[in-house]
C-alpha positions in Angstrom: -88.6 -21.6 -36.0 -85.9 -23.7 -36.8 -87.9 -26.1 -38.7 -86.9 -27.4 -42.0 -87.8 -30.6 -43.7 -89.4 -32.3 -46.6 -93.0 -32.7 -47.8 -94.0 -29.1 -47.1 -94.4 -29.3 -43.3 -92.5 -27.8 -40.6 -91.9 -28.2 -36.9 -91.4 -25.2 -34.6 -91.9 -25.5 -30.9 -95.4 -24.7 -29.7 -96.4 -21.1 -28.9 -96.3 -20.7 -25.1 -95.5 -24.4 -24.7 -92.2 -24.0 -26.4 -91.3 -20.8 -24.7 -92.5 -21.4 -21.2 -89.2 -22.8 -19.9 -89.8 -23.0 -16.2 -87.1 -21.2 -14.3 -86.3 -23.9 -11.9 -86.8 -27.1 -13.9 -84.4 -27.8 -16.7 -84.5 -31.4 -17.7 -81.4 -32.0 -19.8 -80.0 -34.7 -22.0 -76.9 -36.5 -20.9 -73.9 -34.5 -22.1 -71.5 -37.4 -22.7 -68.4 -37.5 -24.9 -70.3 -38.6 -28.0 -69.6 -36.8 -31.2 -72.8 -35.6 -32.8 -71.2 -35.8 -36.2 -71.1 -39.6 -35.9 -74.8 -40.0 -35.0 -77.1 -41.3 -37.7 -80.4 -39.7 -38.6 -82.9 -42.6 -38.6 -85.4 -43.0 -41.4 -87.9 -45.1 -39.3 -89.2 -44.3 -35.8 -88.5 -46.6 -32.9 -91.0 -49.4 -32.1 -92.5 -47.5 -29.1 -93.2 -44.4 -31.2 -94.8 -46.6 -34.0 -97.0 -48.2 -31.4 -98.2 -45.0 -29.9 -98.7 -43.4 -33.3 -100.8 -46.3 -34.4 -103.0 -46.0 -31.3 -103.4 -42.2 -31.6 -104.5 -42.5 -35.2 -107.0 -45.2 -34.4 -108.4 -43.3 -31.4 -108.6 -39.8 -32.9 -109.3 -40.5 -36.6 -112.5 -41.9 -38.1 -113.5 -44.1 -41.0 -110.9 -46.7 -42.2 -108.5 -45.8 -39.4 -110.8 -47.5 -36.9 -110.4 -50.9 -38.6 -106.7 -50.5 -39.5 -104.5 -53.4 -38.5 -101.2 -52.6 -36.9 -99.2 -54.3 -39.7 -101.0 -52.1 -42.3 -100.1 -48.9 -40.6 -97.6 -46.7 -42.5 -95.4 -44.2 -40.6 -92.3 -42.4 -41.8 -90.1 -39.7 -40.3 -90.2 -36.3 -41.7 -86.7 -35.0 -41.5 -85.4 -31.7 -40.5 -87.4 -30.6 -37.4 -85.1 -28.9 -34.8 -87.7 -28.7 -32.0 -90.4 -31.2 -32.5 -90.4 -34.6 -34.1 -92.7 -35.1 -37.2 -94.1 -38.2 -38.8 -96.3 -38.9 -41.8 -98.9 -41.5 -40.9 -100.8 -43.1 -43.8 -103.4 -45.7 -44.7 -102.2 -48.4 -47.1 -103.4 -48.2 -50.7 -105.1 -51.5 -50.3 -107.5 -50.2 -47.7 -110.5 -48.3 -49.1 -111.8 -45.1 -47.5 -115.1 -45.4 -45.6 -116.1 -41.7 -45.8 -114.2 -38.4 -45.8 -111.4 -39.5 -43.5 -107.9 -38.3 -44.4 -105.6 -40.8 -46.1 -102.5 -39.3 -44.5 -102.0 -37.1 -41.4 -99.1 -35.3 -39.8 -98.1 -36.5 -36.3 -96.3 -33.8 -34.3 -94.6 -34.9 -31.1 -93.5 -32.0 -28.9 -89.8 -31.5 -28.2 -88.0 -31.4 -24.9 -88.8 -27.7 -24.1 -92.5 -28.2 -24.8 -92.7 -31.4 -22.7 -90.8 -29.8 -19.9 -93.4 -27.0 -19.8 -96.2 -29.5 -19.4 -94.5 -31.8 -16.9 -95.6 -30.4 -13.6 -93.6 -33.0 -11.7 -90.2 -31.5 -12.7 -90.0 -28.8 -10.0 -91.9 -28.2 -6.7 -90.9 -24.5 -6.9 -92.1 -24.0 -10.4 -95.4 -25.8 -9.6 -95.9 -23.6 -6.6 -95.4 -20.5 -8.8 -97.9 -21.6 -11.4 -99.0 -25.3 -11.3 -101.1 -24.8 -14.4 -98.7 -23.0 -16.8 -98.0 -26.1 -18.9 -101.6 -27.0 -19.3 -102.6 -23.4 -19.9 -100.0 -23.1 -22.7 -101.2 -26.3 -24.3 -104.8 -25.0 -24.3 -103.8 -21.6 -25.8 -101.7 -23.2 -28.5 -104.5 -25.6 -29.4 -107.1 -22.9 -29.5 -105.0 -20.8 -31.8 -104.3 -23.7 -34.1 -108.0 -24.5 -34.3 -109.0 -20.9 -35.0 -106.5 -20.6 -37.8 -107.7 -23.8 -39.3 -111.3 -22.6 -39.0 -110.4 -19.5 -40.9 -108.6 -21.7 -43.5 -105.3 -20.0 -42.7 -103.7 -23.2 -41.6 -103.9 -27.0 -41.6 -106.9 -28.8 -40.0 -106.6 -30.1 -36.5 -107.5 -33.8 -36.1 -106.4 -34.6 -32.5 -104.8 -33.2 -29.4 -103.0 -35.1 -26.7 -100.4 -34.2 -24.1 -97.5 -35.5 -26.2 -98.5 -33.7 -29.4 -101.2 -33.6 -32.0 -102.5 -34.9 -35.3 -102.7 -32.4 -38.2 -103.8 -32.2 -41.8 -101.1 -33.1 -44.2 -101.0 -30.4 -46.9 -99.8 -31.5 -50.3 -97.1 -29.0 -50.9 -93.4 -28.4 -50.5 -91.6 -26.0 -48.3 -89.7 -23.1 -49.9 -85.9 -23.3 -50.3 -83.9 -20.6 -48.6 -82.8 -19.1 -51.9 -86.5 -18.7 -53.0 -87.1 -16.1 -50.4 -85.2 -13.6 -52.5 -87.5 -14.2 -55.5 -89.3 -10.8 -56.0 -92.8 -12.4 -56.5 -92.4 -14.8 -53.6 -91.1 -12.0 -51.3 -94.0 -9.8 -52.2 -96.6 -12.5 -51.5 -94.9 -13.4 -48.2 -95.2 -9.7 -47.3 -98.9 -9.7 -48.2 -99.5 -12.9 -46.1 -97.7 -11.4 -43.2 -99.8 -8.2 -43.4 -103.0 -10.2 -43.4 -101.7 -12.2 -40.4 -100.9 -9.0 -38.6 -104.5 -7.7 -39.2 -106.1 -10.7 -37.4 -107.9 -10.3 -34.1 -107.2 -13.2 -31.8 -108.6 -14.0 -28.3 -105.2 -13.8 -26.6 -103.4 -11.3 -24.3 -102.7 -8.3 -26.4 -99.9 -6.9 -24.3 -96.5 -7.4 -26.0 -95.1 -9.6 -23.2 -93.9 -12.5 -25.4 -90.6 -11.2 -26.7 -88.8 -9.9 -23.6 -90.6 -12.3 -21.3 -89.4 -15.3 -23.2 -85.9 -13.9 -23.6 -85.7 -13.3 -19.9 -86.7 -17.0 -19.2 -84.3 -18.3 -21.8 -81.4 -16.2 -20.4 -82.1 -17.3 -16.9 -81.9 -20.9 -18.1 -78.7 -20.3 -20.1 -76.9 -18.9 -17.1 -77.7 -22.0 -15.1 -76.6 -24.5 -17.7 -73.5 -26.6 -17.6 -71.8 -28.8 -20.1 -69.4 -31.7 -19.6 -68.2 -32.5 -23.1 -65.0 -30.4 -23.7 -66.1 -29.3 -27.2 -69.5 -28.1 -25.9 -68.0 -26.5 -22.8 -65.5 -24.5 -25.0 -68.2 -23.2 -27.2 -70.6 -22.5 -24.3 -67.9 -20.5 -22.4 -67.2 -18.4 -25.5 -70.9 -17.5 -25.7 -71.0 -16.7 -22.0 -68.0 -14.4 -22.6 -70.3 -12.0 -24.4 -71.8 -10.9 -21.0 -75.3 -11.8 -22.2 -77.2 -10.2 -19.3 -75.6 -6.8 -20.0 -76.0 -7.2 -23.7 -79.7 -8.0 -23.4 -80.3 -4.9 -21.2 -78.7 -2.8 -24.0 -80.9 -4.5 -26.6 -84.1 -3.9 -24.5 -83.2 -0.2 -24.1 -82.7 0.1 -27.9 -86.0 -1.6 -28.8 -88.0 0.2 -26.1 -86.9 3.5 -27.8 -88.0 2.1 -31.3 -91.7 2.6 -32.2 -93.3 -0.6 -33.4 -97.0 -1.4 -33.5 -98.2 -4.4 -31.5 -99.9 -6.9 -33.9 -100.6 -10.6 -34.0 -97.3 -12.0 -35.2 -96.2 -15.3 -36.7 -92.8 -14.9 -35.0 -91.2 -17.6 -37.1 -91.8 -16.8 -40.8 -88.9 -18.6 -42.5 -88.8 -20.8 -45.6 -89.6 -24.0 -43.7 -92.8 -22.5 -42.5 -93.9 -21.2 -45.9 -95.5 -23.8 -48.2 -95.7 -23.7 -52.0 -99.1 -25.4 -52.6 -99.2 -28.4 -54.9 -100.4 -27.6 -58.4 -99.4 -23.9 -58.1 -96.7 -22.5 -60.4 -94.3 -19.7 -59.7 -96.4 -17.2 -61.6 -99.5 -17.9 -59.6 -100.6 -14.9 -57.5 -101.8 -16.9 -54.5 -99.3 -19.8 -54.3 -98.2 -19.7 -50.6 -99.5 -20.7 -47.2 -97.9 -19.8 -43.9 -97.8 -22.7 -41.4 -96.6 -23.5 -37.9 -98.2 -20.9 -35.7 -96.8 -22.3 -32.5 -94.7 -19.2 -31.7 -97.5 -16.8 -32.8 -98.5 -14.2 -30.3 -99.1 -10.5 -30.0 -95.7 -8.9 -30.5 -93.9 -6.0 -32.1 -94.4 -5.8 -35.9 -90.7 -5.1 -36.3 -89.7 -8.4 -34.9 -91.8 -10.5 -37.3 -90.5 -8.7 -40.4 -86.9 -8.5 -39.0 -86.9 -12.1 -38.1 -88.0 -13.0 -41.6 -85.1 -11.0 -43.1 -82.6 -12.8 -40.8 -83.8 -16.2 -42.1 -82.6 -15.3 -45.6 -79.1 -16.1 -44.2 -79.7 -19.6 -43.0 -80.1 -22.9 -44.9 -81.2 -25.8 -42.8 -81.4 -28.4 -45.5 -77.8 -29.6 -45.1 -77.2 -33.4 -44.6 -73.9 -33.1 -42.8 -73.0 -31.7 -39.4 -73.8 -29.1 -38.2 -76.8 -29.5 -40.5 -77.1 -25.8 -41.5 -75.1 -23.2 -43.5 -74.8 -19.5 -43.1 -74.4 -16.9 -45.8 -74.2 -13.4 -44.2 -74.2 -11.9 -47.7 -77.7 -13.2 -48.3 -79.2 -10.8 -45.8 -81.6 -8.7 -47.9 -80.2 -5.6 -49.4 -82.0 -2.3 -48.8 -83.6 -2.5 -52.2 -84.9 -6.0 -51.4 -86.1 -4.9 -48.0 -88.0 -1.9 -49.5 -89.6 -4.2 -52.1 -90.9 -6.4 -49.3 -91.9 -3.4 -47.1 -93.8 -1.7 -50.0 -95.8 -4.9 -50.6 -96.5 -5.2 -46.8 -97.6 -1.5 -46.4 -99.8 -1.7 -49.6 -101.7 -4.6 -48.1 -101.7 -3.4 -44.4 -102.7 0.2 -45.2 -105.4 0.6 -47.8 -104.6 4.3 -48.0 -101.0 3.7 -48.9 -101.5 4.1 -52.6 -103.2 7.5 -52.1 -100.2 8.9 -50.4 -97.7 11.1 -52.3 -94.5 9.4 -53.4 -92.6 11.4 -50.7 -94.9 10.2 -47.9 -94.8 6.6 -49.1 -91.0 6.7 -49.1 -91.0 8.2 -45.6 -93.2 5.3 -44.3 -90.9 2.8 -46.0 -87.8 4.3 -44.6 -89.2 4.4 -41.0 -90.2 0.7 -41.3 -86.8 -0.1 -42.7 -85.1 1.2 -39.6 -87.7 -0.5 -37.3 -87.3 -4.0 -38.7 -83.5 -3.9 -38.8 -83.3 -2.9 -35.2 -85.7 -5.7 -34.3 -83.6 -8.1 -36.4 -81.1 -7.9 -33.5 -83.7 -9.3 -31.2 -84.2 -12.2 -33.6 -80.6 -13.1 -33.5 -80.5 -12.8 -29.7 -83.7 -14.8 -29.2 -82.8 -17.8 -31.4 -79.2 -17.7 -30.1 -80.5 -18.2 -26.5 -83.0 -20.8 -27.7 -80.3 -22.8 -29.4 -78.0 -22.9 -26.4 -80.9 -24.4 -24.4 -81.7 -26.9 -27.2 -78.0 -28.1 -27.0 -78.8 -29.5 -23.5 -82.4 -30.5 -24.1 -82.9 -31.8 -27.6 -82.3 -35.3 -28.9 -82.5 -34.0 -32.5 -79.2 -34.2 -34.3 -78.2 -30.7 -35.0 -75.3 -28.4 -34.2 -77.2 -26.2 -31.7 -74.1 -24.5 -30.2 -72.7 -23.9 -33.6 -76.0 -22.3 -34.6 -76.1 -20.2 -31.5 -72.6 -18.9 -32.3 -73.7 -18.1 -35.8 -76.7 -16.1 -34.5 -74.6 -14.1 -32.1 -72.0 -13.5 -34.7 -74.7 -12.0 -36.9 -76.1 -10.0 -33.9 -72.8 -8.3 -33.2 -72.2 -7.6 -36.9 -75.6 -6.0 -37.4 -75.4 -4.2 -34.1 -72.6 -2.0 -35.5 -75.0 -0.7 -38.1 -78.3 -0.4 -36.2 -77.6 0.1 -32.5 -77.2 3.8 -32.9 
C-alpha cells in the first residue's frame, strides 16, 4: 500500500515480510521531541547506502555493470514510499552497453517492519515460536515476484538479498488519485483485477492473511508506547476506540458476508498502477499493476473495497502530513457499479448471457460485499499506520493517517455494518 512516488514505481511492504510482525519483537525508532514537520526529505541517499547500492548492482547485474567505476555510478532517491525505500540506479551515458543488461534498475530496500520480520535476533521467544518465519516470508515473496515477472504481469527480478532486491525499472508513470475516477481507467483496473483474481499461485489458499495480519498488528499496537506529547495524545485517542472490541465486531460482520477466496493484490491503489510509457488515455491496454508484496489468497471483497477506499487519499503532497483526504471522493454507487460490471464481465464469461435482471442482482450483491469489506481496509491500514509511526524512518504523518482511516471506518460503518 501506501506507496506513492514518481517515475511509475511504488513501494509497498513485502507480502508476508511486511505483515509478519513478530508478537514479541518490536524494534522501534526513538520517539524524541523532534517535529516531523521540520525534517527534510533528502534527494540523495547517504554515503553508506550509495556504497551498498553500488556493490549490489556490480554483484547482481551483468555486462557494463561489472566494470562500472564507483564515481560513474548514478543513484537517486525515488520519493514517496511509505514502507520501503526506493532508489533508481543507472549507468552513465558515457558507458556503452556490453549486451542486453538494463541501463537502469530499481533498488528496493525493505522498511522497518520487513527487516524486523527477517531479523531473528530480535526476540528469543519469537525465534522459539518460529525461527524461520522471516526467511520463509522472504522466500515466498521472492517466488511470487518471480512468477509474476515470468508471466509478464510484473517487473523483472534482477537480484535478491536480505535487505531488499533489484527490479526492472518500467518506463511509465503512476496514476494520480483523481485518475481513478476516469471511467475508462476504472474499467481497465477492474479487468486487471479480475485477471489477477483468476490466477493460480503455489501458496496457501486458506484466507488466513486478513484476520491473521490484523490480529498481529493489533497485538503490537496494544503494546506500543509514545513519549512525544503530540504523538501520545493522538495515540491515546486511537486507543479510545476500544480497538479489540471493534475488531471482534468487524470480524463477525465479515464472517457473515459471503466473499469468494481468490488471489488478491491487496493494495490496488494509484501508486501501484502504472500508465505505460507511449500509451495514451484512449488505449485499451494502457495499465500495469505492480507491487505484489501484499498479494495473497484473500477475500475478493477486500481487494475491491480497498481499491474504492483509495479514491479518497492523495499521497503526493509535499507538506506535512504528506497526504490529503477527500471523503467525498469515495466512489458513488454509479461509479462502483461501473467498476463492478467491468469486473464481472471479465471474471465471468457467462455474465453477458444473463438477463438484465440477473446481471443487476449480481452487481448489487457484489456492491454490498465490497462496501462491507471496505471497513476492513480502513481498519487494516489504520493499525498498520500506528505501527509505522514507531517503526518507520520515512517522513510521513502516520498517526494522522491512522486517524483519517479510522474516521472513515466509523463513518462508513454507519451505512454498512447492518
